[in-house]
C-alpha positions as CSV (number, residue, x, y, z in Angstrom):
1,I,-31.9,-45.7,45.3
2,T,-28.2,-45.8,44.0
3,G,-28.0,-49.5,43.3
4,S,-24.8,-50.7,41.8
5,F,-23.6,-47.1,41.4
6,D,-22.3,-46.5,44.6
7,R,-20.2,-49.4,44.7
8,I,-18.5,-49.0,41.4
9,D,-15.7,-46.3,41.9
10,F,-17.0,-44.1,39.2
11,R,-14.9,-40.8,38.8
12,G,-15.8,-37.4,37.5
13,V,-14.4,-34.2,36.4
14,D,-11.1,-33.4,38.6
15,G,-11.2,-37.1,40.1
16,L,-14.5,-36.5,41.7
17,R,-16.4,-39.7,43.3
18,L,-20.1,-40.2,41.8
19,K,-20.3,-41.9,45.9
20,D,-19.1,-38.5,47.4
21,K,-21.4,-36.3,45.0
22,W,-24.2,-38.3,46.2
23,K,-23.5,-38.3,49.4
24,G,-26.7,-36.5,50.8
25,G,-28.5,-38.2,48.0
26,P,-28.5,-38.9,44.0
27,K,-29.5,-35.9,42.2
28,T,-29.4,-36.5,37.9
29,W,-30.7,-35.3,35.0
30,L,-33.7,-37.3,33.8
31,G,-31.6,-40.5,35.7
32,V,-29.6,-40.5,32.5
33,Q,-26.9,-38.0,33.5
34,V,-25.1,-36.6,36.4
35,E,-23.0,-32.8,36.4
36,G,-19.6,-33.4,36.4
37,F,-19.7,-36.7,34.6
38,P,-19.3,-36.6,31.3
39,N,-20.3,-38.9,28.7
40,M,-21.5,-41.1,31.7
41,F,-25.3,-42.2,30.7
42,M,-27.2,-44.3,33.1
43,L,-30.1,-46.5,31.3
44,A,-31.7,-47.0,34.6
45,G,-30.2,-44.2,36.9
46,P,-31.6,-43.0,40.0
47,Q,-34.4,-40.2,39.4
48,G,-35.5,-42.3,35.8
49,A,-38.6,-43.1,34.5
50,S,-37.6,-47.0,35.3
51,N,-37.9,-46.3,39.1
52,S,-41.5,-45.0,38.5
53,T,-43.2,-47.4,35.5
54,N,-42.7,-50.8,34.0
55,F,-38.7,-51.6,33.9
56,P,-38.0,-52.9,31.0
57,R,-40.2,-50.3,28.8
58,A,-38.6,-47.6,30.5
59,I,-35.4,-49.0,29.9
60,E,-36.3,-49.3,25.7
61,A,-37.0,-45.5,26.0
62,A,-34.0,-44.8,27.5
63,V,-32.2,-46.5,24.8
64,D,-34.3,-45.2,22.1
65,W,-34.0,-41.7,23.5
66,L,-29.8,-42.3,23.9
67,S,-29.6,-43.8,20.4
68,G,-30.8,-40.3,19.0
69,L,-28.5,-38.2,21.5
70,F,-25.5,-40.2,20.6
71,E,-26.4,-40.0,16.6
72,H,-26.5,-36.1,17.0
73,V,-23.0,-36.0,19.1
74,L,-21.8,-38.2,16.0
75,T,-23.2,-36.0,13.2
76,H,-22.2,-32.8,14.7
77,G,-18.6,-33.9,16.0
78,Y,-19.1,-33.5,19.5
79,E,-16.9,-35.0,21.6
80,R,-18.6,-34.4,25.3
81,V,-22.2,-34.7,26.4
82,E,-22.7,-33.6,30.3
83,A,-25.7,-32.3,32.0
84,T,-25.9,-29.0,33.6
85,A,-26.6,-27.7,37.3
86,E,-29.5,-26.2,36.2
87,S,-30.6,-29.5,34.1
88,Q,-29.9,-31.4,37.0
89,A,-31.8,-29.1,39.5
90,D,-34.8,-29.0,37.3
């Protein structure tokens, strides 16, 4: 389920390792972000659409959605985007 994500030493807020955060299983917001890992975006993360549909089409949809998000972030001058614990739980 986690693929390469548990083989790369991703570090989030306060040095939290993604591997440790997902020790009990991965939790994501739409398979795109993980609470505690700001500005980390996954095109095909666990719990994302690519796990339940045509992989190339799911990635295309994720790229389109993230492109709109990045445009919004740049337009408004934001520097940090992070999933909340509540959104991730939903």
